[in-house]
Backbone as a ProteinNet text record, in pm:
[ID]
protein_1_A
[PRIMARY]
MTKAEKNPFAQSPEYWNVNFTITTEAVATAENAFDDIALSVSSFETDEDNGVWTFDVLFSAPPDMADIERRLMLLSALHGVALPKATLAKVVQEDWLAKVARDFPPISIGRFYVHGRHVTEPAPAGAMAIQVEAGAAFGSGEHGTTSCCLEAIDWLAKKRKFKNILDMGCGSGILAIAAAKVWNGNVLAVDIDDVAVRVTEENIGINQVKVDAAVSDGYNSDKVRRGAPYDLIVANILARPLIEFAPHLAANLAPDGVAVLSGLLATQEKQVLSAHMMQGLKLNKRFLGGEWCTLVLTR
[TERTIARY]
2383.1	2294.3	2161.1	2115.5	1988.7	1873.7	1751.3	1633.6	1613.8	1639.3	1622	1718.6	1842.7	1940.8	1906.8	1846.2	1815.9	1692.6	1603.1	1475.6	1488.8	1482.7	1501.5	1384.3	1268.5	1155.5	1101.5	1186.3	1147.7	1149	1065.9	1060.9	1155.4	1233.8	1327.4	1258.4	1297	1235.8	1276.4	1388.4	1429.2	1509.3	1515.9	1586.1	1679.2	1785.5	1882.7	1900.1	1908	1915.9	2044.1	2114.5	2230.9	2188.9	2208.9	2167.6	2290.1	2291.9	2397.5	2347.7	2415.4	2382.1	2501.4	2472	2577.3	2527.4	2618.8	2578	2548.8	2485.8	2430.9	2533.3	2657.9	2759.4	2774.3	2752.6	2779	2652.9	2536.1	2410.5	2399.7	2425.7	2408.3	2496.9	2620.6	2710.9	2664.7	2619.3	2575.7	2455.8	2368.3	2248.7	2282.7	2402.4	2443.3	2553.1	2603	2720.7	2693.6	2567	2534.5	2444.2	2425.4	2333.4	2367.5	2497.2	2537.8	2522.4	2494.8	2486.8	2356.4	2281.1	2163.6	2033.7	1929.6	1795.7	1738.2	1759.1	1708.6	1788.8	1787.8	1854.2	1753.5	1725.3	1632	1706	1676.3	1741.6	1637.5	1656.9	1563.4	1642.4	1605.8	1671.2	1612.2	1693.3	1645	1684.3	1772.7	1812.7	1839.9	1734.2	1744.9	1841.9	1843.6	1931	2078.2	2114.4	2254.8	2283.8	2184	2204.1	2240.4	2172	2201.5	2095.1	2142.1	2053.1	2073.5	1963.8	1969.2	1945.1	2031.4	2021.8	1984.1	1895.2	1863.3	1892.6	1983.4	2023.6	1977.9	1890.4	1824.4	1891.7	1910.4	1973.4	1887.5	1902.5	1829.4	1908.5	2033.4	2118.7	2215.1	2272.9	2368.2	2481.4	2501	2605	2744.2	2844.3	2983.4	3008.5	3012.1	3025.4	3160.5	3261.1	3392.6	3381.4	3304	3281.1	3201.5	3100.3	3021.1	3111.2	3198	3288.9	3381.9	3431.2	3520.6	3448.1	3323.9	3246.5	3220.3	3193.2	3169.6	3297.6	3410.6	3540.3	3567.9	3533.6	3552.8	3463.4	3338.4	3247.7	3305.8	3356.8	3414.3	3532	3619	3738.4	3703.9	3608.3	3571.7	3512.2	3432.8	3358.7	3408.8	3511.1	3566.2	3468.7	3388.6	3291.7	3332.9	3271.8	3303.2	3265.2	3341.8	3316.5	3185.3	3087.3	2960	2978	2901.9	2903.1	2783.2	2811	2704.7	2662.2	2533.3	2479.1	2397.2	2410.2	2340.4	2234.1	2114.4	2006.7	1919.2	1874.2	1778.2	1641.4	1573.2	1442.9	1339.9	1273.8	1168.4	1042.4	993.8	878	777.3	655.1	545.4	532	478.7	448.1	326.7	352.9	242.8	168.1	237.1	167.1	58.8	92.4	-7.7	-122.5	-87.8	-190.9	-282.3	-221.2	-300.7	-393	-337.9	-417.7	-534.7	-516.7	-618.5	-727.6	-689.1	-792.4	-774.4	-713.4	-702.2	-839.7	-865.1	-998	-1017.5	-1140.7	-1165.4	-1123.1	-1077	-1026.8	-1093.6	-1137.3	-1188.9	-1082	-1041.1	-938.9	-993.3	-1035.4	-1098	-1222.3	-1230.5	-1346.4	-1332.3	-1218	-1191.4	-1224.1	-1276.3	-1307.2	-1231.6	-1120.5	-1031.2	-1060.1	-1076.5	-1113.2	-1060.8	-1060	-1024.3	-1148.1	-1127.3	-1241.4	-1326.5	-1268.8	-1343.7	-1451.2	-1445.4	-1544.8	-1666.4	-1780.2	-1902.2	-2001.7	-1990.5	-2085.3	-2055.7	-2159.2	-2139.6	-2056.4	-1995.5	-1917.6	-2010.5	-1959.7	-2042.6	-2097.3	-2209.8	-2273.2	-2178	-2163.8	-2080.9	-1933.4	-1891.6	-1750.3	-1714.6	-1587.8	-1535.9	-1468.1	-1525.2	-1471.2	-1354.8	-1247.7	-1132.7	-1105.4	-1120.9	-1087.1	-944.5	-861.8	-721.1	-684.7	-631.2	-572.1	-422.1	-355	-213.8	-125.4	-154	-75.1	72.3	152.1	297.2	346.8	258.9	299.7	257.5	335.5	310	191.4	106.4	0.5	-136.3	-174.2	-306.5	-386.8	-322.8	-389.1	-358.1	-308	-280.5	-154	-55.1	71.5	57.7	131.2	122.3	152.2	243.5	276.9	158.8	95.7	-16.9	-137.1	-168.9	-285.5	-265.8	-143.8	-118.5	-127.8	-85.3	-100	-247.7	-329.2	-472.6	-532.4	-484.9	-528.1	-491	-369.6	-323.6	-407.7	-440.5	-524.9	-663.3	-717.3	-848.5	-843.5	-736.5	-719.6	-706.1	-627	-607.9	-736.2	-816.9	-941.3	-1038.2	-1023.5	-1110	-1061.7	-942.5	-883.1	-880.3	-856.8	-845.4	-862.8	-868	-880.4	-749.1	-708.9	-587.9	-628	-562.6	-598.6	-495.2	-371.5	-264.1	-179.5	-189.2	-136.6	-39.4	70.6	169.5	185	172.1	199.5	332.1	437.4	571.4	599.3	625.4	644	508.8	423.4	280.1	247.6	335.7	305.3	178.4	76.8	-51.3	-140.3	-103.9	-184.5	-290.6	-291.6	-398.8	-407.2	-294	-295.9	-340.1	-296.1	-339.4	-489.8	-540.5	-684.1	-762.3	-712.3	-778.1	-782.9	-670.7	-666	-762.6	-770.8	-862	-1007	-1040.1	-1176.9	-1214.2	-1117.5	-1144.9	-1153.4	-1055.2	-1044.1	-1081.4	-1082.9	-1122	-1039.4	-910.1	-820.7	-732.8	-624.9	-526.2	-435.8	-427.4	-345.9	-251.4	-121.7	-19.3	43.4	43.1	102.7	222.2	340.3	460.6	536	608.2	692.1	804.4	919.7	1030.8	1008.6	921	892.8	775.1	799.9	691.4	581.3	614.3	511.3	414.5	469.4	385	293.7	347	265.8	154.3	184.1	80.9	-29.1	11.2	-86.7	-170	-104.1	-175.6	-279.6	-241.8	-336.1	-456.8	-431.6	-542	-636.1	-577.2	-659	-732.5	-671.4	-740.2	-867.2	-853.7	-969.7	-1077	-1036.8	-1132.6	-1212.2	-1142.9	-1207	-1266.9	-1242.5	-1301.2	-1275.4	-1148	-1107	-1013.6	-996.5	-909.4	-770.2	-680.5	-541.7	-453.6	-347	-249	-133.6	-98.2	9.5	123.4	247.4	362.5	486	578	708.1	795.7	860.2	950	1058.2	1180.5	1292.8	1293.7	1218.4	1202.8	1135.3	1190.2	1134.7	1194.7	1281.2	1358.1	1285.9	1176.1	1106	1033.6	1014.5	943.2	801	740.8	603.1	589.7	681.7	676.8	706.7	807.4	846.4	735.8	669.8	562.7	444.5	420.2	305.8	329.5	454.4	488.3	444.8	422.8	435.9	309.5	326.3	216.5	178.5	49.1	9.5	1.6	10.4	21.9	111.8	214.5	301.5	295.3	261	259.6	372	459.8	572.3	582.3	530.8	538	642.2	769.1	878.3	963.1	1087.2	1174.8	1253.7	1311.9	1381.5	1493.7	1575.3	1690.8	1651.2	1561.4	1520.3	1444.6	1371.1	1306.4	1410.2	1518.2	1626	1691.4	1720.2	1784	1694.3	1563.8	1469.5	1428.9	1470.2	1422.1	1437.9	1554.9	1565.7	1471.6	1449.8	1360.6	1215	1179.5	1043.8	1019	1112.4	1095.8	1085.9	1163.2	1162.8	1032.6	963.1	839.1	713	729.8	616.7	577.2	447.9	398	430.7	436.1	469.1	380.9	253.3	163	135.1	226.2	203.4	224.4	176	186.4	251.1	336.9	399.3	364.5	329.3	304.3	412.9	496.4	610	589.2	612.4	596	692.3	688.6	782.9	903.7	900.9	1012.3	973.6	1072.4	1053.5	1055.5	993.3	993.3	1136.7	1226.7	1367.1	1437.7	1378.8	1440.8	1380.2	1284.6	1214.1	1308	1399.5	1487.8	1569.3	1621	1701.9	1618.8	1500.9	1414.9	1366.3	1324.7	1275.9	1385.9	1505.5	1618	1647.4	1645.3	1672.7	1571.2	1447.1	1342.8	1339.5	1377.2	1387.4	1495.1	1599.7	1705.3	1652.3	1539	1477.3	1364	1352.8	1253	1118.1	1111.1	985.1	983.4	863.9	851	743.8	753	657	525.2	416.2	283	205.4	221.4	152.1	223.5	208.9	272.6	166.5	171.8	85	173.2	137.1	215.2	132.5	196.4	133.9	231.5	223.4	322	458.4	557.5	693.1	714.1	611.8	623.3	569.7	621.5	590.6	553.9	452.6	413.4	415.8	479.9	498.4	421.9	353	288.4	369.8	424.7	512.5	452.8	483.2	443.4	563.7	551.1	658.7	679.7
-35.4	-9.9	43.5	154.3	212.3	135.6	158	92	133.3	262.3	309.6	241.7	217.8	150.2	3.2	-55.2	-197.6	-229.7	-136.1	-159	-134.2	-238.8	-219.5	-152.9	-141.7	-77.8	39	95.5	216.6	335.4	435.2	552.3	658.9	716.8	820.5	955.3	1047.6	1180.1	1259.1	1222.5	1287.6	1190.3	1221.3	1133.7	1215.9	1150.2	1212.4	1122.2	1182.3	1105.2	1137.3	1032.5	1046.1	1002	1090	1064.4	1060.7	962.2	957.7	878.3	892.9	815.2	729	615.8	523.4	444.1	389.4	315.7	169.6	103.2	-30.5	-130.7	-119.7	-217.5	-231.4	-122	-122.5	-129.5	-144	-136.1	-246.4	-369.5	-481.2	-464	-421.7	-399.8	-282.1	-176.7	-57.2	-85.6	-175.9	-206.8	-270.4	-331	-396	-320.4	-212.5	-145.3	-68.4	-40.7	41.9	-30	-161.1	-236.4	-227.9	-217	-219.7	-85.9	21.1	152.6	227	185.5	261.5	197.6	280	228.3	158	216.1	156.4	208.6	130.2	168.8	149.3	256.9	250.3	286.7	215.2	243.5	245.7	337.9	353.9	384.5	317.4	346.7	476.4	580.2	713.2	750	673.4	698.4	563.2	504.1	368.5	363.7	466.9	466.8	459.4	527.9	532.2	445.9	370.6	280.2	351.4	460.5	537.9	510	481	452.8	556.7	596.8	690.4	614.2	641.8	576.4	677.8	636.9	712.4	622.5	667.3	589.8	666.3	605	673.7	642.3	748.5	735.9	805.1	761.6	823.9	936.6	955.5	1063.5	1100.3	1219.3	1255.9	1153.6	1090.2	987.6	1048.8	966.7	1006.8	1011.8	1131.1	1143.8	1094.9	1100.1	1045.5	895.1	828.5	685.1	658.8	742.2	727.9	741	841.6	864	745.2	686.4	569.9	453.2	432	321.7	345.3	468.7	500.1	488.2	525.4	508.7	361.3	275.8	131.5	80.1	125.5	88.6	129.1	250.7	302.3	218.1	182.7	105	-38.5	-98	-237.2	-255.5	-157.7	-172.8	-82.9	-3.8	81.3	184.7	240.8	342.9	475.6	582.6	714.4	722.7	798.1	813.5	888.2	825.9	895	1013.4	1117.9	1234.6	1225.6	1217.2	1200.9	1335.6	1353.4	1472.5	1430.7	1507.7	1478.5	1584.6	1542.9	1637.7	1582.3	1672.7	1634.2	1617.8	1508.2	1482.5	1572.5	1653.7	1739.9	1656.4	1642.7	1556.7	1620.8	1589.1	1633.8	1536.4	1582	1491.8	1408.9	1309.8	1237.1	1149.3	1102	1020	1100.4	1224.5	1308.7	1338.5	1361.6	1391.1	1270.9	1153.4	1031.4	1007.9	1024.6	1001.5	1099.1	1217.7	1321.8	1307.8	1282.5	1296.1	1206.4	1087.3	1005.6	955.2	952.6	912.6	761.7	716.3	571.2	503.4	380	305.9	169.5	128.1	-7.4	-90.8	-199.1	-289.2	-430.6	-488.3	-619.7	-611.4	-699.7	-700.5	-599.7	-533.2	-445.9	-299.5	-233.1	-90	-25.5	41.1	96.3	244.7	286.8	425.9	473.1	604.8	664.2	700.2	750.9	781.8	896.8	977.6	1092.1	1051.1	925.2	876.6	826.2	885.5	849.5	767.2	771.8	695	545.9	462.3	318.1	260.6	145.4	76.9	24.9	6.4	-50	-187	-221.2	-349.6	-464.9	-554.7	-672.5	-650.6	-527.7	-498.9	-522.3	-555.9	-568	-436	-363.5	-232.6	-248.6	-173.8	-168.6	-22	14.4	151.2	153.6	235.8	243.1	386.7	406.4	534.5	511.3	548.9	513.2	572.4	696.3	756.7	756.4	696	695.1	565.6	484.7	357.6	350.6	275.8	264.6	172	211.3	122	183.7	248.4	309.3	254.8	171.6	118.2	196.8	320.1	403.1	359.5	313.9	279.1	152.6	146.2	32.5	-99.9	-101.7	-227.7	-279.1	-188.9	-228.7	-270.5	-192.3	-225.2	-358.7	-386.6	-515.2	-631.1	-610.5	-714.8	-743.6	-639	-658.8	-731.8	-698.2	-772.4	-918.7	-946.2	-1083.9	-1159.5	-1095.2	-1158.9	-1188.4	-1093.5	-1112.8	-1230	-1238.9	-1346.9	-1482.2	-1486	-1610.8	-1656.8	-1559.3	-1593.8	-1669.7	-1654.6	-1726.1	-1868.9	-1900.7	-2030.4	-2125.9	-2071.5	-2160.2	-2082.9	-2157.2	-2097.9	-2114.6	-2010.2	-2015.1	-2005.5	-2086	-2093	-2028.6	-2019.7	-1967.7	-1870.6	-1741.4	-1637.5	-1548.3	-1512.9	-1421.3	-1300.3	-1181.1	-1056.1	-1003.1	-1018.4	-980.4	-836.2	-747.9	-606.9	-541.5	-545.3	-517.2	-369.8	-277.3	-136.2	-97.3	-54.3	-13.6	-132.2	-252	-371.6	-397.9	-320.7	-331	-470	-532.7	-663.3	-772.8	-763	-860.4	-848.9	-726.6	-704.6	-760.3	-736.2	-790	-942.5	-1004	-1150.3	-1202.9	-1132.9	-1176	-1165.1	-1062.2	-1045.5	-1154	-1193.2	-1291.1	-1432.3	-1471.6	-1611.9	-1641.4	-1541.5	-1563.3	-1673.3	-1678.2	-1776.4	-1711.3	-1777.5	-1719.7	-1626.3	-1501.2	-1402.7	-1337	-1342.2	-1276.1	-1165.2	-1043.6	-928.7	-881.5	-876.9	-837.6	-728.3	-649.4	-544.6	-517.3	-477.9	-444.4	-310.2	-229	-94.5	-98.6	-64.2	-70.9	30.4	141.2	237.5	174.1	101.1	32.8	-67.9	-140.9	-240.2	-171	-56.2	17.7	66.8	115.6	158.8	39.6	-73.8	-194.9	-234.1	-228.9	-265	-170.7	-42.9	52.4	18.6	-14.2	-47.6	-180.5	-274.6	-400.3	-371.1	-283.6	-247.8	-178.1	-86.8	-14	-110.3	-210.4	-303.1	-425.2	-440.4	-548.6	-685.8	-711.2	-840.8	-909.6	-1039.8	-1118	-1125.6	-1040	-1038.2	-1016.7	-1093.5	-1078.1	-995.6	-886	-798.7	-800.7	-803.4	-809.6	-750.6	-705.2	-658.7	-780.2	-783.2	-894.3	-845.6	-883.7	-853.5	-956.5	-928	-1025.4	-1151.1	-1267.4	-1394.9	-1437.5	-1352.7	-1389.2	-1350.3	-1417.6	-1397.3	-1525.4	-1544.8	-1664.3	-1666.3	-1547.8	-1537.2	-1594.4	-1555	-1603	-1752	-1794	-1935.8	-2026.3	-1981.8	-2065.5	-2080.1	-1979.2	-1984.5	-2062.7	-2092.2	-2162.1	-2309.1	-2372.1	-2315.6	-2241	-2146.2	-2063.9	-2108	-2118.7	-2155.5	-2033.3	-1913	-1791.2	-1692	-1645.2	-1539.7	-1423.1	-1305.2	-1183	-1094.4	-1049.7	-964.9	-847.5	-734.1	-611.8	-522	-545.5	-470.6	-404.7	-446	-394.1	-510.1	-487.7	-595.9	-656.7	-572	-625	-714.4	-669.8	-761.7	-883.5	-870.5	-988.4	-1093.3	-1049.3	-1141.2	-1202	-1117.4	-1166	-1262.7	-1238.8	-1320.6	-1448.8	-1467.5	-1581.2	-1715.8	-1747.9	-1877.2	-1887.7	-1776.3	-1777	-1792.6	-1727.8	-1743.9	-1890.3	-1950.1	-2090.1	-2182.5	-2152.5	-2236.8	-2226.1	-2113.4	-2091.7	-2115	-2148.5	-2169	-2316.6	-2343.6	-2481.3	-2544.1	-2678.2	-2744.8	-2703	-2677.5	-2633.7	-2483.7	-2412.1	-2270.9	-2180.1	-2056.5	-1953.5	-1830.3	-1764.3	-1640.6	-1528	-1412.8	-1292.8	-1192.1	-1158.5	-1069.3	-938	-826.6	-697.1	-597.4	-474.8	-373.5	-366.6	-438.5	-440.8	-374.5	-312.4	-257.2	-370.1	-348.2	-449.3	-484.3	-385.5	-409.7	-498.1	-516.1	-598.8	-738.7	-767.3	-895.7	-1014.5	-1009.7	-1123.8	-1159.2	-1057	-1082.3	-1144.7	-1088.8	-1140	-1280.4	-1302	-1433.1	-1537.5	-1501.4	-1594.2	-1640.4	-1547.3	-1581.9	-1682.1	-1671.5	-1762.2	-1893	-1888.1	-2012.9	-2103	-2042.4	-2120.6	-2191.5	-2145.6	-2208.7	-2303.9	-2333.7	-2429.3	-2370.1	-2237.7	-2172.6	-2136.4	-2119.5	-2083.9	-1976.9	-1902.7	-1795.9	-1855.8	-1811.3	-1856.3	-1747.2	-1622.3	-1511	-1380.8	-1285.2	-1154.2	-1045.2	-947	-829.2	-705.8	-617.2	-496.6	-373.8	-280.6	-153.8	-41.9	10.4	109.3	44.7	102.1	46.9	-60.8	-87.5	-183.2	-319.7	-421.6	-560.4	-638.7	-723.8	-815.2	-957	-1047.2	-1184.8	-1280.5	-1376.5	-1484.5	-1611.5	-1669.9	-1786.5	-1907.7	-2023.8	-2150.7	-2244.4	-2356.5	-2456.4	-2511.9
1346.5	1232.2	1283.8	1229.3	1270.7	1207.9	1260.8	1204.1	1059.2	1029.8	891.9	798.1	849	764.3	749.2	852.4	853.3	770.6	761.4	693.6	544.8	461.1	317	249.3	317.2	254.5	336.1	424.9	496.6	401	431.5	346.6	399.8	312.5	350.2	347.5	439.1	434.7	311.4	246.9	123.6	38.1	-91	-183.6	-271.4	-318.3	-407.9	-528.7	-646.7	-770.9	-846.6	-885.6	-973.3	-1112.6	-1208.9	-1346.5	-1436.9	-1528.5	-1629.5	-1749	-1860.5	-1979.9	-2017.7	-2079.9	-2120.2	-2239.9	-2317.3	-2436.2	-2403.4	-2498.9	-2476.9	-2423.9	-2470	-2431.3	-2280	-2207.9	-2064	-1978.5	-2041.9	-1967	-1861.4	-1899.4	-1806	-1683	-1703.5	-1590.2	-1506.1	-1573.1	-1501	-1412.2	-1455.8	-1378	-1243.7	-1233.1	-1108.7	-1034.7	-1093.7	-1039.7	-911.4	-882.8	-766.5	-666.9	-685.1	-600.6	-452.5	-419.7	-279.6	-208.8	-284.5	-219.9	-249	-349.2	-392.6	-345.6	-335.2	-306.8	-428.7	-545.8	-669.5	-787.2	-894.7	-1019.3	-1132.3	-1205	-1317.5	-1445.3	-1552.8	-1680.9	-1791.6	-1885.9	-1997.4	-2124.1	-2233.2	-2360.9	-2416.2	-2420.2	-2460.9	-2603.1	-2664.1	-2803.5	-2868.5	-2924.6	-2980.7	-3098	-3181	-3298.8	-3260.6	-3153.6	-3111.6	-2990.1	-2945	-2832	-2703.2	-2673.5	-2553.3	-2446.9	-2326.8	-2214.3	-2105	-2041.9	-1930	-1800	-1702.5	-1571.7	-1464.9	-1374.9	-1254.5	-1135.3	-1049.7	-932.9	-809.2	-730.3	-620.2	-486.6	-406	-274.8	-169.8	-43.4	66.8	131.2	89.2	138.2	26.5	28.7	-77.5	-86	-200.1	-212.3	-225.7	-206.6	-227.3	-377.6	-434.4	-579.2	-628.8	-542.8	-582.6	-605.6	-519.8	-536.6	-664.4	-689.5	-812	-934.2	-933.5	-1046.2	-1066.2	-957	-968.8	-1034.4	-996.1	-1053.7	-1202.9	-1237.8	-1378.2	-1459.8	-1399.9	-1468.3	-1495.5	-1399	-1417.6	-1529.4	-1534	-1642.2	-1776.8	-1782.5	-1906.8	-1952	-1856.1	-1889.4	-1929	-1858.3	-1885.2	-2024	-2067.4	-2192	-2305	-2277.2	-2382.1	-2433.4	-2342.2	-2380.5	-2318.2	-2367.2	-2314.5	-2166.8	-2089.4	-1946.6	-1925.4	-1859.6	-1836.2	-1742.2	-1766.3	-1679.1	-1585.8	-1456.2	-1357.2	-1300.5	-1284.7	-1220.2	-1099	-991.8	-867	-843.3	-806.8	-778.2	-667.6	-581.1	-478.8	-544.1	-510.9	-569.7	-501.9	-582.5	-529.9	-517.5	-397.2	-376.9	-283.3	-311.1	-225.5	-109.5	0.5	111.3	71	-16.8	-77.7	21.2	124.9	223.6	294.6	331.4	396.5	301	174.2	74	53.5	42.9	22.8	141.9	262.3	381.6	389.4	332.1	342	237.1	111.5	7.6	-114.4	-100.7	-221.7	-264.1	-393.1	-442.1	-428.1	-416	-410	-540	-528.5	-644.1	-647.6	-764.1	-783.5	-852.5	-786.6	-840.4	-827.7	-940.5	-934.3	-846.5	-748.8	-658.6	-544.4	-536	-422.1	-451.8	-349.3	-355.5	-240.1	-273.3	-171.8	-154.5	-28.2	-4.5	130.5	148.6	276.2	355.1	475.7	562.6	509.8	420.1	368.9	268.6	220	123.6	200.8	173.7	247.4	166.1	33.4	-47.9	-36.5	-48.7	-34.6	-149.2	-123.2	-226.1	-335.1	-456.8	-564.5	-524.7	-577.8	-546.5	-576.4	-480.2	-498.1	-469.8	-442.5	-417.8	-271.6	-248.5	-112.8	-77.6	16.8	53.9	150.9	126.5	216	247.4	372.8	412.4	463.4	401.6	438.2	469.8	589.4	624.9	627.5	516.7	498	605.6	648.8	754.8	722.2	811.1	793.1	731.8	673.5	614.5	468.8	390.7	247.8	221.4	125	80.9	82.8	-26.1	-34.7	-152.6	-235.2	-353.2	-479.2	-464.1	-580.7	-654.2	-579.7	-643.3	-726.3	-837.3	-928.8	-863.2	-766.1	-699.8	-617.4	-543.1	-458.4	-542.4	-644.4	-727.4	-798.5	-844.5	-911.2	-812.8	-688.8	-588.3	-561.4	-557.1	-539.2	-659.1	-779.1	-898.1	-886.5	-837.7	-823.9	-722.3	-609.7	-508.4	-565.8	-640.7	-704	-802.1	-880	-977.2	-906.5	-799.5	-726.6	-658.4	-615	-545.6	-635.1	-765.2	-858.8	-882.2	-830.3	-859.2	-739.9	-619.2	-504.6	-374.9	-265.3	-133	-57.4	11.2	92.8	239.3	322.3	463.7	555.1	509.9	595.4	512.9	543.5	455.8	531.1	465.6	521.7	431.3	489.6	418.8	471.2	391.2	432.2	389	486.5	456.1	433	535.4	515.8	493.8	534	515.2	587.3	513.1	572.6	607.7	560.4	585.6	481.3	372.9	274.1	211.6	184.3	118.2	215.5	339.9	440.6	463.3	465.7	484.8	365.8	244.4	125.2	131.2	169.6	177.6	282.8	394.8	501.2	457.5	381.8	334.3	232.1	148.8	43.6	99.9	184	223	367.2	452.6	591.6	657.3	624	684.5	790	824.6	915.6	835.9	875.4	803.8	902.9	870.4	950.7	867.4	920.8	852.4	934.2	870.9	944.2	869.1	946.1	889.7	989.3	940.3	1029	1097.3	1039.5	1088.5	1185.9	1312	1410.4	1381.5	1312.1	1273.8	1174.4	1076.4	978.3	1046.1	1143.1	1214.7	1290.9	1351.3	1423.6	1328.5	1210.3	1110.4	1063.3	1041.4	1000.7	1104.6	1231.6	1338.4	1338.9	1313.5	1306.8	1191.1	1075.5	958.4	975.5	1047.6	1078.2	1158.3	1258.3	1339.9	1259.5	1171.2	1087.7	1001.4	944.7	850.8	918.8	1048.5	1127.6	1064.2	1039.5	985.3	1083.9	1063.3	1149.7	1086.7	1132.9	1087.8	1209.4	1219	1326.1	1271.8	1336.1	1290.3	1391.3	1341.1	1431.4	1364.4	1447.5	1398.3	1373.5	1256.9	1224.1	1129.9	1157.2	1070	957.7	852.7	745.5	799	762.6	807.8	941.7	997.3	1115.6	1243.8	1270.7	1397.8	1433.9	1563.4	1610	1556.4	1546	1498.8	1357.8	1269.8	1132.1	1126.6	1201.2	1198	1251.7	1358.6	1416.3	1322.4	1240.4	1149.9	1022.9	990.9	867	873.5	757.7	622.5	579.9	488.9	439.6	298.4	272.5	136.3	45.3	103.8	23.8	97	27.4	80	-17.4	34.2	-44.8	6.4	-82.3	-42.8	-139.2	-97.7	-178.3	-113.6	-148.1	-85.8	-194.8	-210.5	-315.4	-374.4	-491.4	-561.8	-478.9	-417.1	-344.2	-227.8	-138.1	-31.5	-82.6	-192.5	-250.3	-287.4	-348.7	-387.4	-264.1	-164.4	-41.6	34.2	30.2	105.4	33	-92.7	-172.2	-101.4	-42.6	26.4	145.5	216.5	332.9	289.8	179.3	127.1	93	20.5	-20.5	100.4	205.2	324.9	402	387.9	463.1	379.9	251.5	161.8	159.1	167.3	162.4	26.4	20.5	-106.2	-223.1	-195.5	-302.4	-292.7	-226.2	-198.8	-318.6	-303.4	-406.6	-343.5	-420.1	-374.8	-471.2	-416.4	-495.6	-459	-556	-532.1	-605.6	-536.3	-599.6	-536.7	-590.4	-546.8	-637.8	-750.3	-843.4	-974.7	-1036	-1169.1	-1271.2	-1384.9	-1491.3	-1531.7	-1523.3	-1559.6	-1457.6	-1340.4	-1235.9	-1229	-1316.2	-1310.3	-1324.2	-1419.6	-1444.4	-1320.4	-1251.6	-1132.6	-1021.6	-998.9	-892.2	-925.7	-1049.1	-1089.8	-1082.6	-1125.8	-1122.4	-979.9	-884.5	-745	-692	-735.3	-687.3	-766.2	-891.7	-968.6	-909.5	-856	-790	-666.4	-614.9	-497.9	-537.1	-666.9	-713	-746	-759	-793.8	-941.9	-996.2	-1137.2	-1152.8	-1262.1	-1289.5	-1335.7	-1271.4	-1308.5	-1381	-1335.7	-1399.5	-1365.1	-1453	-1436.9	-1449.1	-1361.2	-1368	-1382.3	-1472.7	-1495.6	-1459.8	-1388.5	-1353.7	-1384.4	-1508.1	-1550.8	-1560.7	-1495.7	-1499.4	-1393.3	-1312.1	-1202	-1242.5	-1176	-1211.8	-1086.9	-1098.5	-990.7	-1044.3	-972.4	-1017.2	-926.1	-986.9	-913	-939.7	-832.6	-846.4	-776	-831.8	-770.5	-771.3	-699.8	-698.3	-838
[MASK]
+++++++++++++++++++++++++++++++++++++++++++++++++++++++++++++++++++++++++++++++++++++++++++++++++++++++++++++++++++++++++++++++++++++++++++++++++++++++++++++++++++++++++++++++++++++++++++++++++++++++++++++++++++++++++++++++++++++++++++++++++++++++++++++++++++++++++++++++++++++++++++++++++++++++++++

């Protein structure tokens, strides 16, 4: 297995989208029919009167369309609906990481003022400035998942102090840096991608905060285990690894700990929440950023 295949939140150089429509009867099954092969599955009701839903299934490489057709045939047979017609298209995308690193505008999110090196004006009075050069790692503050996580950190900062914090899947390190600026506790930022860890280390130096960054395959590293239990775990990854990691998160979370989960679509909330409720966690607060959802969980 390559690192790209092993990393559930690595960025692909290109993406492919399979699009199809299906009626309401088969929606629930369709939402799970591609979990084992797709990066993400998004569904939207596009014709409420006739109960028609549109699905977009995202892949990092051209999928086996024969396999896609077989799965759709099974959906059709199981629910007695018309056979969906699938279309495959390469996603046209800009090199947004390079663009963000070059000229993304400063953003104010709660108490945080996130900016790149090209911004020379001082931060607003009372704001905590975070300079992030995203480079080859995810996390500039612009994406709904990141901004909602910053909102969650800002909200939590008004309620309590955290002393031992884990940023799982740190990307650019923006969330670990924000946590370090707010609480000045022990902060560990980990990612399976060594490039992301290198970018995080660079951003730690730029912001002059105390954060330890390391490569870790999820929670499976001595570094993560030695630091446990954590009174705050932030995981801005994807729905599937969030679900897979739920038992590990619970095992590494302090009895009075808090978890901030992001990287999931609002349509995936029930699945992610259910996996964590099975581990004794409950929903405390929800933040929405467009179609994306961030969950704050407690014991």
